[in-house]
C-alpha positions in Angstrom: 26.4 33.4 -31.2 24.5 31.0 -28.6 26.4 29.3 -26.5 25.1 25.8 -24.4 25.3 25.6 -20.8 24.6 22.8 -18.7 23.3 23.2 -15.4 20.8 21.3 -12.9 20.8 18.4 -15.3 19.0 20.4 -17.8 20.9 22.1 -21.3 20.2 25.8 -21.2 21.3 28.5 -24.3 23.0 31.5 -22.7 23.1 35.2 -25.1 26.8 35.7 -25.2 25.8 39.4 -25.6 24.1 39.7 -22.0 23.8 35.9 -20.6 20.5 35.8 -20.2 19.3 32.1 -20.2 17.2 30.2 -22.4 15.5 26.8 -22.2 14.7 26.6 -25.9 17.8 27.6 -28.5 15.2 29.0 -31.1 14.0 31.5 -28.3 17.6 32.6 -26.9 18.8 32.9 -30.9 15.4 35.6 -31.3 16.5 37.1 -28.6 20.6 37.9 -29.3 19.8 39.3 -32.5 18.2 42.0 -31.0 19.7 41.6 -27.8 21.8 45.4 -26.5 24.1 43.9 -24.9 22.9 45.4 -21.6 21.2 43.9 -19.0 17.5 43.3 -19.2 14.9 46.7 -18.9 12.1 44.1 -16.7 14.6 43.6 -14.5 14.5 46.0 -11.9 
């Protein structure tokens, strides 16, 4: 389930598995459905 977070006066949607933030609920839900709960591989 995607969590809603308020930051800097904006609403963000957070993946509850890895903590990644999205500005669009649909994007967050799609990510969370495929999230392996590890840190994203593109962040080095």
